[in-house]
KEKE-155743 format. One record per residue: x, y, z of N, C-alpha, C in turn; residue number from 1. Coordinates in nm, 2 decimals, padded with zeros to 4 digits. Atoms other than C-alpha are relative to their C-alpha. Layout:
N
X/Y/Z/X/Y/Z/X/Y/Z/NUM
...
//
This chain:
242
-00.07/00.06/-00.12/01.84/-00.38/-04.17/-00.10/00.00/00.10/1
00.09/-00.01/-00.10/01.60/-00.26/-03.92/-00.12/-00.11/-00.02/2
00.12/00.09/00.02/01.31/-00.46/-04.08/00.04/-00.15/00.03/3
-00.05/00.15/00.01/01.53/-00.79/-04.09/00.01/-00.02/00.16/4
-00.02/00.02/-00.16/01.60/-00.75/-03.70/-00.15/-00.02/00.05/5
00.15/00.02/-00.05/01.22/-00.70/-03.63/-00.04/-00.13/-00.04/6
00.04/00.11/00.04/01.15/-01.00/-03.84/00.05/-00.11/00.07/7
-00.07/00.10/-00.08/01.42/-01.21/-03.67/-00.06/-00.01/00.16/8
00.05/-00.02/-00.13/01.30/-01.10/-03.32/-00.13/-00.05/00.00/9
00.13/00.03/-00.01/00.94/-01.18/-03.41/00.01/-00.16/-00.01/10
-00.02/00.14/00.01/01.05/-01.54/-03.54/00.06/-00.06/00.12/11
-00.06/00.08/-00.13/01.26/-01.63/-03.20/-00.12/00.01/00.08/12
00.08/00.00/-00.11/00.98/-01.50/-02.99/-00.12/-00.10/-00.03/13
00.08/00.11/00.03/00.73/-01.72/-03.16/00.03/-00.14/00.01/14
-00.06/00.13/-00.02/00.95/-02.01/-03.16/00.02/-00.04/00.14/15
-00.01/00.04/-00.14/01.02/-01.99/-02.79/-00.13/-00.01/00.07/16
00.14/00.02/-00.05/00.64/-01.95/-02.72/-00.05/-00.14/-00.04/17
00.04/00.14/00.07/00.59/-02.26/-02.95/00.06/-00.13/00.11/18
-00.06/00.09/-00.08/00.84/-02.44/-02.71/-00.07/-00.02/00.15/19
00.07/00.00/-00.11/00.62/-02.38/-02.42/00.09/00.00/00.14/20
-00.12/-00.02/-00.12/00.91/-02.27/-02.17/-00.07/-00.01/00.14/21
00.05/00.01/-00.15/00.66/-02.26/-01.85/-00.01/-00.14/00.02/22
00.00/00.14/-00.04/00.66/-02.64/-01.85/00.13/-00.03/00.07/23
-00.14/00.02/-00.04/01.05/-02.64/-01.78/00.05/00.10/00.08/24
-00.07/-00.10/-00.08/01.12/-02.31/-01.64/-00.10/00.07/00.09/25
00.11/-00.07/-00.09/00.79/-02.21/-01.46/00.04/00.00/00.16/26
-00.04/-00.02/-00.14/00.96/-02.28/-01.12/00.08/00.12/00.02/27
-00.11/-00.11/-00.02/01.20/-01.99/-01.17/-00.09/00.13/00.01/28
00.07/-00.12/00.01/00.90/-01.73/-01.20/00.00/00.08/00.14/29
00.02/-00.07/-00.13/00.85/-01.66/-00.83/00.15/00.04/00.05/30
-00.15/-00.05/-00.05/01.24/-01.66/-00.74/00.04/00.12/-00.08/31
-00.03/-00.12/00.08/01.31/-01.42/-01.04/-00.08/00.11/00.03/32
00.06/-00.13/-00.05/01.04/-01.19/-00.94/00.04/00.06/00.13/33
-00.05/-00.05/-00.13/01.15/-01.18/-00.59/00.14/00.07/-00.01/34
-00.13/-00.04/00.03/01.50/-01.13/-00.70/00.01/00.14/-00.07/35
00.03/-00.12/00.06/01.39/-00.85/-00.92/-00.05/00.12/00.07/36
00.07/-00.10/-00.07/01.16/-00.67/-00.69/00.11/00.03/00.12/37
-00.09/-00.02/-00.12/01.43/-00.71/-00.40/00.10/00.11/-00.05/38
-00.10/-00.10/00.06/01.67/-00.52/-00.63/-00.05/00.13/00.01/39
00.08/-00.13/00.02/01.43/-00.25/-00.71/-00.02/00.07/00.14/40
00.02/-00.04/-00.14/01.36/-00.22/-00.34/00.12/00.05/00.06/41
-00.16/-00.05/-00.07/01.74/-00.19/-00.24/00.02/00.13/-00.07/42
-00.04/-00.11/00.09/01.79/00.07/-00.52/-00.11/00.13/00.06/43
00.09/-00.09/-00.04/01.46/00.26/-00.39/00.05/00.06/00.13/44
-00.04/-00.04/-00.14/01.59/00.28/-00.04/00.12/00.08/-00.01/45
-00.11/-00.08/00.02/01.92/00.39/-00.15/-00.01/00.14/-00.03/46
00.04/-00.14/00.07/01.76/00.70/-00.33/-00.07/00.10/00.11/47
00.09/-00.08/-00.08/01.56/00.81/-00.02/00.10/00.10/00.07/48
-00.06/-00.09/-00.09/01.67/01.13/00.16/-00.01/-00.03/00.13/49
00.02/00.03/-00.15/01.74/01.11/00.53/-00.09/00.09/00.08/50
00.11/-00.08/-00.08/01.45/01.20/00.75/00.02/-00.02/00.14/51
-00.01/00.01/-00.17/01.41/01.27/01.11/-00.04/-00.13/00.06/52
00.05/00.12/-00.02/01.23/00.94/01.15/00.04/-00.11/-00.08/53
-00.03/00.11/00.09/01.41/00.66/01.00/00.11/-00.08/00.06/54
-00.09/00.08/-00.07/01.56/00.37/01.19/00.09/-00.10/-00.08/55
-00.07/00.10/00.09/01.74/00.19/00.90/00.14/00.03/00.02/56
00.05/00.12/-00.02/01.92/00.00/00.97/-00.01/-00.05/00.13/57
00.03/00.04/-00.15/01.77/-00.17/01.29/00.02/-00.16/-00.01/58
-00.03/00.15/-00.01/01.87/-00.54/01.37/-00.15/-00.07/00.04/59
00.12/00.06/-00.03/01.51/-00.61/01.51/-00.12/00.09/-00.02/60
00.13/-00.06/00.04/01.15/-00.53/01.42/-00.07/00.01/00.13/61
00.09/-00.01/-00.12/00.93/-00.39/01.70/-00.13/00.05/-00.03/62
00.13/-00.02/00.04/00.56/-00.38/01.66/-00.04/00.15/00.04/63
00.02/-00.13/-00.04/00.53/-00.04/01.86/00.06/00.09/-00.06/64
-00.06/-00.12/00.07/00.74/00.16/01.63/-00.08/00.05/-00.10/65
00.09/-00.05/00.10/00.45/00.19/01.39/-00.08/00.12/00.07/66
00.07/-00.11/-00.07/00.30/00.42/01.66/00.07/00.12/00.00/67
-00.09/-00.12/-00.01/00.60/00.64/01.66/-00.02/00.06/-00.13/68
00.02/-00.05/00.13/00.54/00.68/01.29/-00.13/00.07/00.00/69
00.14/-00.05/00.00/00.17/00.75/01.33/00.01/00.16/00.08/70
-00.02/-00.11/-00.09/00.27/01.01/01.62/00.06/00.12/-00.08/71
-00.10/-00.11/00.08/00.54/01.18/01.39/-00.09/00.07/-00.12/72
00.09/-00.05/00.11/00.27/01.21/01.10/-00.09/00.11/00.05/73
00.10/-00.08/-00.05/00.02/01.36/01.33/00.05/00.14/00.06/74
-00.07/-00.11/-00.05/00.25/01.61/01.48/00.09/00.09/-00.09/75
-00.10/-00.07/00.10/00.50/01.71/01.20/-00.06/00.03/-00.11/76
00.05/-00.03/00.15/00.29/01.72/00.89/-00.12/00.12/00.00/77
00.12/-00.09/-00.02/00.02/01.97/01.02/-00.15/-00.06/-00.03/78
00.13/00.06/00.06/-00.26/01.72/00.90/-00.10/00.00/00.13/79
00.09/00.01/-00.12/-00.41/01.71/01.27/-00.10/00.11/-00.02/80
00.08/-00.11/-00.02/-00.54/02.05/01.21/-00.08/00.03/-00.14/81
00.07/-00.02/00.13/-00.69/02.02/00.85/-00.11/-00.11/-00.02/82
00.11/00.11/00.03/-01.01/01.84/00.73/00.08/-00.10/-00.08/83
-00.06/00.12/00.05/-00.89/01.49/00.64/-00.09/-00.12/00.02/84
00.07/00.14/00.01/-01.02/01.17/00.50/00.10/-00.10/00.02/85
-00.09/00.10/-00.03/-00.85/00.88/00.67/-00.06/-00.13/-00.05/86
00.04/00.13/00.07/-00.90/00.56/00.45/00.10/-00.11/00.04/87
-00.10/00.11/-00.03/-00.76/00.24/00.60/-00.06/-00.13/-00.07/88
00.01/00.13/00.08/-00.74/-00.08/00.38/00.06/-00.10/00.08/89
-00.05/00.10/-00.07/-00.69/-00.37/00.60/-00.01/00.03/00.14/90
00.03/-00.03/-00.13/-00.87/-00.31/00.93/00.05/-00.08/00.12/91
-00.02/00.12/-00.08/-00.84/-00.65/01.09/-00.06/00.03/00.14/92
00.07/-00.02/-00.15/-00.90/-00.59/01.49/-00.02/00.16/00.01/93
00.02/-00.14/-00.02/-00.89/-00.21/01.44/00.10/00.08/00.08/94
-00.10/-00.08/-00.08/-00.57/-00.12/01.64/00.04/00.13/-00.05/95
-00.06/-00.13/00.07/-00.45/00.14/01.39/-00.11/00.10/00.00/96
00.11/-00.09/00.00/-00.77/00.31/01.33/-00.05/00.04/00.13/97
00.04/-00.04/-00.13/-00.85/00.32/01.69/00.10/00.10/00.06/98
-00.10/-00.10/-00.04/-00.52/00.49/01.76/-00.01/00.12/-00.07/99
00.02/-00.14/00.05/-00.59/00.75/01.51/-00.11/00.08/00.03/100
00.10/-00.07/-00.06/-00.93/00.82/01.63/00.01/00.04/00.13/101
-00.04/-00.06/-00.15/-00.80/00.86/02.00/00.08/00.10/00.00/102
-00.09/-00.09/-00.01/-00.52/01.06/01.91/-00.03/00.14/-00.11/103
00.04/-00.08/00.06/-00.69/01.27/01.66/-00.15/00.04/00.02/104
00.12/-00.03/-00.01/-00.99/01.44/01.78/-00.07/00.11/-00.07/105
00.06/-00.11/00.08/-01.04/01.70/01.52/-00.15/-00.06/-00.07/106
00.12/00.04/00.05/-01.43/01.68/01.42/00.00/00.00/-00.15/107
-00.01/00.00/00.16/-01.33/01.76/01.06/00.04/-00.12/-00.09/108
-00.03/00.14/00.04/-01.18/01.41/01.02/-00.10/-00.08/-00.02/109
00.08/00.10/00.03/-01.35/01.13/00.86/00.08/-00.12/-00.01/110
-00.08/00.12/00.01/-01.25/00.78/00.91/-00.08/-00.13/-00.07/111
00.07/00.10/00.07/-01.33/00.50/00.67/00.09/-00.13/00.00/112
-00.09/00.14/-00.01/-01.22/00.13/00.72/-00.05/-00.12/-00.08/113
00.03/00.10/00.10/-01.21/-00.14/00.46/00.06/-00.13/00.03/114
-00.04/00.14/-00.03/-01.19/-00.51/00.53/-00.10/-00.09/-00.05/115
00.11/00.09/00.01/-01.33/-00.84/00.43/-00.06/-00.05/00.15/116
00.04/00.06/-00.11/-01.33/-00.93/00.79/-00.02/-00.14/00.02/117
00.00/00.13/00.00/-01.32/-01.27/00.70/00.14/-00.07/-00.04/118
-00.14/00.04/00.04/-00.94/-01.29/00.66/00.05/00.03/-00.15/119
-00.08/-00.04/00.14/-00.70/-01.27/00.36/-00.09/-00.09/-00.11/120
00.06/00.07/00.12/-00.88/-01.35/00.01/00.09/-00.09/-00.07/121
-00.08/00.09/00.06/-00.57/-01.53/-00.10/00.12/-00.02/00.09/122
-00.12/00.03/-00.08/-00.25/-01.69/00.04/00.10/00.13/00.00/123
-00.10/-00.11/00.02/00.03/-01.43/00.14/00.11/-00.07/00.10/124
-00.11/00.06/-00.05/00.35/-01.59/00.24/-00.03/-00.12/00.08/125
00.04/00.12/-00.08/00.31/-01.81/00.53/-00.14/00.01/00.04/126
00.15/-00.02/-00.02/-00.05/-01.69/00.58/-00.09/-00.08/-00.11/127
00.09/00.06/00.08/-00.32/-01.88/00.43/-00.13/00.07/-00.03/128
00.14/-00.06/00.03/-00.65/-01.78/00.27/-00.09/-00.01/00.11/129
00.09/-00.01/-00.11/-00.89/-01.68/00.55/00.07/00.02/00.13/130
-00.07/-00.05/-00.12/-00.62/-01.61/00.82/-00.01/00.15/00.02/131
00.01/-00.16/-00.05/-00.64/-01.28/01.02/-00.15/00.04/-00.02/132
00.14/-00.06/-00.01/-01.02/-01.27/01.02/-00.02/00.05/00.13/133
00.04/-00.07/-00.13/-01.18/-01.06/01.28/-00.13/00.07/-00.01/134
00.16/-00.07/00.00/-01.52/-00.90/01.39/00.04/00.14/-00.01/135
00.00/-00.15/00.03/-01.59/-00.54/01.31/00.03/00.06/00.13/136
-00.04/-00.05/-00.14/-01.44/-00.34/01.59/-00.10/00.09/00.06/137
00.12/-00.07/-00.07/-01.68/-00.18/01.82/00.05/00.14/00.03/138
-00.08/-00.14/-00.02/-01.60/00.20/01.80/-00.12/00.10/00.03/139
00.09/-00.09/-00.04/-01.80/00.47/01.98/00.05/00.14/-00.06/140
-00.04/-00.13/00.07/-01.71/00.75/01.72/-00.08/00.02/-00.13/141
00.09/-00.01/00.11/-01.96/00.89/01.49/00.07/00.04/-00.14/142
-00.05/-00.04/00.11/-01.70/00.99/01.26/00.07/-00.12/-00.08/143
-00.05/00.13/00.06/-01.60/00.62/01.18/-00.10/-00.09/-00.07/144
00.09/00.08/00.07/-01.74/00.40/00.91/00.06/-00.11/-00.05/145
-00.08/00.11/00.07/-01.66/00.05/00.79/-00.09/-00.06/-00.09/146
00.04/00.08/00.11/-01.70/-00.14/00.48/00.03/-00.13/-00.02/147
-00.02/00.14/-00.01/-01.72/-00.50/00.48/-00.01/-00.07/-00.12/148
00.01/00.07/00.14/-01.62/-00.72/00.18/00.13/00.03/-00.06/149
-00.13/-00.02/00.06/-01.36/-00.74/-00.08/00.01/00.16/-00.06/150
-00.02/-00.14/00.04/-01.21/-00.39/-00.18/-00.06/00.02/-00.16/151
00.06/-00.01/00.14/-01.32/-00.49/-00.55/-00.15/00.03/00.00/152
00.16/-00.02/-00.03/-01.68/-00.48/-00.41/-00.04/00.12/00.05/153
00.04/-00.12/-00.06/-01.67/-00.21/-00.17/00.04/00.14/-00.04/154
-00.05/-00.12/00.03/-01.45/00.05/-00.31/-00.08/00.09/-00.11/155
00.08/-00.07/00.11/-01.65/00.13/-00.63/-00.12/00.06/00.06/156
00.12/-00.03/-00.06/-01.96/00.16/-00.43/00.04/00.13/00.10/157
-00.03/-00.12/-00.07/-01.79/00.40/-00.18/00.03/00.12/-00.09/158
-00.04/-00.11/00.08/-01.63/00.62/-00.45/-00.14/00.06/-00.07/159
00.12/-00.04/00.07/-01.99/00.66/-00.61/-00.10/00.06/00.09/160
00.08/-00.07/-00.09/-02.15/00.76/-00.30/00.04/00.09/00.10/161
-00.08/-00.10/-00.10/-01.90/00.97/-00.10/00.08/00.08/-00.07/162
-00.08/-00.11/00.07/-01.75/01.29/-00.22/00.14/-00.03/00.06/163
-00.13/-00.01/-00.02/-01.39/01.28/-00.25/00.06/00.15/-00.01/164
-00.02/-00.13/00.01/-01.35/01.65/-00.19/00.14/00.05/-00.02/165
-00.12/-00.03/00.01/-01.05/01.79/-00.33/00.06/00.10/00.10/166
-00.05/-00.09/-00.10/-01.03/02.05/-00.06/00.04/-00.05/00.13/167
-00.04/00.07/-00.11/-00.97/01.78/00.20/00.12/-00.08/-00.02/168
-00.11/00.07/00.02/-00.66/01.62/00.26/-00.02/-00.15/00.02/169
00.02/00.13/-00.01/-00.62/01.24/00.24/00.13/-00.07/00.07/170
-00.10/00.09/-00.06/-00.44/00.99/00.45/-00.03/-00.14/-00.03/171
00.04/00.12/00.05/-00.44/00.65/00.28/00.08/-00.10/00.08/172
-00.07/00.08/-00.07/-00.34/00.37/00.52/-00.01/-00.15/-00.07/173
00.00/00.13/00.06/-00.25/00.05/00.32/00.04/-00.10/00.08/174
-00.07/00.11/-00.09/-00.23/-00.26/00.55/-00.08/-00.12/-00.06/175
00.08/00.12/00.07/-00.39/-00.51/00.29/00.10/-00.13/-00.01/176
-00.09/00.10/00.02/-00.07/-00.70/00.28/00.02/-00.05/-00.15/177
00.00/00.07/00.14/-00.15/-00.85/-00.07/00.04/00.11/-00.11/178
-00.01/-00.08/00.10/-00.02/-00.71/-00.39/-00.12/00.04/-00.07/179
00.12/-00.04/00.08/-00.35/-00.75/-00.57/-00.09/00.10/00.07/180
00.09/-00.10/-00.08/-00.54/-00.57/-00.29/00.07/00.14/-00.01/181
-00.07/-00.14/-00.01/-00.28/-00.27/-00.26/00.01/00.06/-00.15/182
-00.01/-00.06/00.14/-00.25/-00.23/-00.65/-00.15/00.04/-00.03/183
00.12/-00.05/00.03/-00.62/-00.22/-00.67/-00.05/00.13/00.07/184
00.04/-00.13/-00.07/-00.67/00.05/-00.40/00.07/00.11/-00.05/185
-00.07/-00.11/00.05/-00.40/00.26/-00.54/-00.06/00.06/-00.14/186
00.05/-00.05/00.11/-00.53/00.26/-00.88/-00.13/00.06/00.00/187
00.15/-00.05/00.01/-00.89/00.31/-00.80/-00.01/00.15/00.09/188
00.02/-00.11/-00.05/-00.80/00.61/-00.58/00.09/00.12/-00.08/189
-00.10/-00.11/00.08/-00.52/00.77/-00.83/-00.09/00.13/-00.04/190
00.06/-00.11/00.06/-00.79/01.00/-00.99/-00.03/00.12/00.12/191
00.04/-00.07/-00.12/-00.86/01.15/-00.63/00.11/00.06/00.09/192
-00.13/-00.05/-00.06/-00.50/01.19/-00.49/00.04/00.13/-00.06/193
-00.05/-00.13/00.04/-00.33/01.52/-00.50/00.12/00.03/00.07/194
-00.12/-00.03/-00.07/-00.02/01.69/-00.39/-00.02/00.01/00.14/195
00.02/-00.03/-00.14/00.03/01.67/-00.01/-00.07/-00.11/00.07/196
00.08/00.12/-00.07/-00.19/01.35/00.03/00.12/-00.08/00.05/197
-00.10/00.09/-00.06/-00.01/01.08/00.25/-00.05/-00.14/00.00/198
00.01/00.15/00.02/00.03/00.71/00.16/00.09/-00.06/00.13/199
-00.05/00.06/-00.09/00.10/00.50/00.46/-00.01/-00.15/00.01/200
-00.02/00.15/00.03/00.23/00.13/00.42/00.03/-00.06/00.13/201
-00.02/00.06/-00.11/00.23/-00.12/00.69/00.10/-00.13/-00.04/202
-00.11/00.11/00.04/00.43/-00.40/00.50/00.07/00.04/-00.13/203
-00.05/-00.05/00.11/00.61/-00.19/00.25/00.11/-00.10/-00.06/204
-00.12/00.07/00.05/00.94/-00.39/00.24/-00.02/-00.13/-00.05/205
00.04/00.13/00.04/00.78/-00.71/00.13/00.00/00.00/-00.16/206
-00.03/-00.01/00.15/00.92/-00.72/-00.24/-00.12/-00.01/-00.08/207
00.11/00.04/00.11/00.64/-00.90/-00.42/-00.15/00.04/00.04/208
00.14/-00.05/-00.04/00.34/-00.74/-00.25/00.00/00.16/00.00/209
00.02/-00.13/-00.01/00.31/-00.39/-00.11/00.11/00.10/-00.09/210
-00.08/-00.07/00.05/00.62/-00.26/-00.26/-00.01/-00.02/-00.14/211
00.01/00.03/00.15/00.58/-00.42/-00.60/-00.15/00.06/-00.06/212
00.14/-00.07/00.04/00.22/-00.27/-00.61/00.03/00.15/-00.01/213
-00.02/-00.13/00.01/00.36/00.07/-00.53/00.09/00.03/-00.11/214
-00.05/-00.04/00.10/00.61/00.06/-00.78/-00.06/00.01/-00.15/215
00.07/00.01/00.12/00.40/-00.04/-01.06/-00.12/00.14/00.00/216
00.08/-00.11/-00.01/00.15/00.24/-00.94/00.08/00.13/-00.03/217
-00.08/-00.12/00.01/00.42/00.51/-00.94/00.04/00.01/-00.16/218
-00.04/00.02/00.16/00.55/00.40/-01.30/-00.11/00.03/-00.09/219
00.11/-00.02/00.10/00.21/00.38/-01.45/-00.07/00.13/00.00/220
00.08/-00.14/00.01/00.06/00.73/-01.33/00.11/00.10/00.02/221
-00.10/-00.09/-00.03/00.41/00.91/-01.30/00.00/00.06/00.13/222
00.01/-00.06/-00.14/00.37/00.95/-00.94/00.14/00.04/00.07/223
-00.13/-00.03/-00.07/00.65/01.11/-00.74/-00.03/00.01/00.15/224
00.05/-00.01/-00.15/00.66/01.08/-00.35/00.13/00.05/00.06/225
-00.10/-00.04/-00.09/00.87/01.21/-00.07/00.00/-00.07/00.12/226
00.01/00.09/-00.12/00.96/01.00/00.21/-00.02/00.10/00.13/227
00.03/-00.08/-00.13/00.82/01.14/00.56/00.07/-00.07/00.10/228
-00.05/00.08/-00.11/00.94/00.86/00.78/00.00/-00.13/-00.02/229
00.00/00.14/00.02/01.01/00.49/00.79/00.05/-00.06/00.13/230
-00.06/00.08/-00.12/01.05/00.23/01.09/00.00/-00.14/-00.03/231
-00.02/00.16/00.01/01.15/-00.13/01.11/00.06/-00.04/-00.12/232
-00.09/00.03/00.12/01.38/-00.12/00.82/-00.10/00.02/-00.13/233
00.11/-00.04/00.12/01.10/00.04/00.58/-00.10/-00.11/00.00/234
00.14/00.10/-00.02/00.83/-00.23/00.70/-00.11/00.10/-00.01/235
00.11/-00.11/00.00/00.61/00.08/00.79/00.08/00.12/-00.07/236
-00.06/-00.12/00.07/00.67/00.36/00.56/-00.13/00.11/-00.03/237
00.08/-00.11/00.05/00.50/00.72/00.50/00.05/00.09/-00.11/238
-00.03/-00.07/00.12/00.51/00.89/00.19/-00.09/00.12/-00.04/239
00.09/-00.10/00.04/00.37/01.23/00.07/00.02/00.02/-00.15/240
00.01/-00.01/00.14/00.26/01.28/-00.28/00.07/00.13/-00.04/241
-00.04/-00.11/00.05/00.46/01.54/-00.46/-00.07/00.07/-00.13/242
//
């Protein structure tokens, strides 16, 4: 019986593929993906334990709230006193990395910023390829190093030339917006992450991009995280690896 069911399923699959359903159902791909990821996002939010810093639900998004989250991480996790590698993916004009270098003066910290500095490498929502380009930020801090180019080009070189010392804590700031960029960074850094490292997302509640990449990453690597804080209805989120 089992063999007959397998043969029937194989026949139906082959027949449906022969029909080329993408010709007449292709328009459903993005709406269905969005709906699926939105449901997963809603479920994920419902499973999170209440934290001291979490404004859900808030009727309006405020840009400055991200700095409340940064301050919370710096003062409540003990990370400010530890040797830490801060890696930011999606630097743009450098507002976030400048905040961290200004507010964390620990000489044992190292800051690495990655960006094309030529704008988005592909379309993202209402933003088009090339939008959000910026010049390399001028920073007078010898702890800071920038890497210009696609992550797919710069991250492998970085990992081959820089020691990702297991004794140093890591704060990974993911602000690349795109699903492809976020997933690439997470999978590339997976071998170097450990319990206690922090993932900081800047557009987490966008279902088809940062959240989708995070879900695939966690499912693929059996990663578990603890919510540290969230602002702007989970738009900015900080998670610690368990």
